[in-house]
C-alpha positions, 0 to 999 in steps of 0.5 A: 500500500502506498503512503499516499493511500494510508489513512492519516490519524488525527493528532490529539490536541493537548488541553489545559483547563482555564477554570477552577471550581473548589467544592468544599464539603464542610465537615465531611471527614469523620471517624469510624461510627459503630452504628455504621459498622465502624465505617465513617459516614463518607465511607458508608454512603453511596457515592458513585459520582464522587467515586467516578471523579476519584477514579479519573483524578488524583487523590490525597488527604489534607491537613487544612492548617497543619497536622494536629491542629483543629481548624475552625471553618474560618481559618480553614477557608482562609488557608484554602484560599492561600491566606495564612491564618496565623498572620491575617486572622483577627477573629471570626466575628468580622467575617461573619458580619461581612457575610451577613451584609454588614460592611465592615470598615477597618477598626470596626469590631465584629462578633458572631452570634447565636439565637438561643433559648434562656429558660425560666431558671436563667440557664441556656435551654438550647444554644440554637433555639431549636435551630430556628430559621428565618430570624430577619424580623427578630434581627431587625427589631434588635437592630432598631431597638438597641440604643448604645449611644451613651457609649458612642457605639453604632450597632449593626445586627443581621441574621445569618443562616438558621439560628446564626447572626452577626453583630458589629460595633462602630465607634471610637475607642473600641477593642476586640479584647472582650469575652463571650457570654456563651457557656458553650453547653446547655444547662448553664447560665450565660457568662458575664461579659468582661474585658480581656485586657486592662485598657479603657477600650476593652472596658468600654467595649465590654460594658457596651456589649453587656448592655447590648445583651441586656437590651436585646433580651428585653426586646426578644422576650416580648416579641410576637414571634417568641410569644407564638413559639411559646404558645406552640410549644417551640423553643424561644429565641430570647437571648443572643449569645456572642463570641468570636470578637475581632477587629476588622483589618484588610486582606490583599484582594484575591484578584491582585494575589492570583490575577483572576476574578472569583466568586463564592456560593455558600449559605454560611455567612462566614464563608460568604464573608471571607469571600467578600473580605478578599474581593470574591463576589457572592452568588445568591441561590434561593433555598440554600440553608446551610442545613441538610434541607438545603437546595443542593441542585440549585447550588450546582446549577448556580455553579455551572452558570457562574463558571461561564463568568468567573475563572475561580469559584468556591462552593461550600456545602455545609449540611454534613458539618451540622450532622456531625455537630449533632452527633447523627452519623446516619443523617450525615451518611444520607446527606452525603448520598444526596450531595453525590447525586446532586453533583452529577452535572459537575462530573463532565465539566469542560475546561475546568479543574474540579477540586473536592475537599473538606475544610475539616473533620467533624466526627459524630463522636466528638460533635465538634471539629477535629484535627483528622485530615480530610480527603481531597481529589482533583479532576480535570484536564492534565491531572495525573491519575492514581489508583484510588477508586473511592472517595473516602478518608482512608482510600484517598490517603493512598492517592498520588497527592499523598498528605498535603497541607491546606495552603498547598491546594490552591497553588496545585490547582493554579499550576494545572490551569497554567497560572503558577509563577516559575520560581527561579530561572 
């Protein structure tokens, strides 16, 4: 046969993706649960989509901060975005406030807050007021009704997801060095607010904060919503627990640091706030709650649409973390299965590096964050495949990424979209 008649095979085109989707499964990591046959909820869940992504990608495990360090959701997400929490973290409060819609100017003091139930004996009956939702009317009443003018303080108070809220003080001579009134468990009386340093600013702020709690409690105690909840046998949201005080600073904008625009999709005001502080746009999605009843399909649709505009997108899905805090392994397993089904449209994204990871582990046995490393996978054009076929904690530990730290993850993704800078000649 002549060379002229030989069929010419097309030359494969080598591709490099141009977009990054960070999918953060909040609190996804866990420890073996006896009720699940000593499997973790992630291992026990049916996850064909995540397993397919793991099979076609590269996996590993990750210490979001460092080995043995129990990350907060705030420090974990800062670390995942490449911001060193040891140098830039000033407290969770300002981030919660920004995410709740309060514009935090440098020098303002922010606090994270919970609506809670104070029982007739003066003790906390429920730190989450029965996981109350839709508290905007209560928050508006508090913001309008509390008067701290004698301290020269302007109050901003906004609802977050579910029982969560955020508080901000604006004024001269304020300090974030004040304590919390949150006893961190039920059956105990609220703690006394006190200054954490001997300074006029800390003294002034502690007095103003104590006055806020007193006045807000009076407003909530007589509010029609709480009267209706009491009549229905539901737990009242009649006290505000505050913690996580911090002073607003300034972080380098994400676009300046990495040369790309980005956005955030999250029901958690904390994550939205972190995004806003570093200049990431917030994309609203109707029906997202931060709980297991969230609108997962709406989030995924919003993500695929946002990638048409933004080269970087961080999407946080929080419900598994809530189940871990509540110590409900079956609920956590079932919600992970729901997540997996909703992720199907992301399994064949073009021109996109998909990064799936946790921000921290929330073991059902601990009911809080732990330092256990979280699973991570990277999928997309140019990714070297390993032999992992299951997205679970111990399976991913055998993957090609090995064990990495949180601050390493974004640089790895940036390199895969050809945006990393060469070190040296």
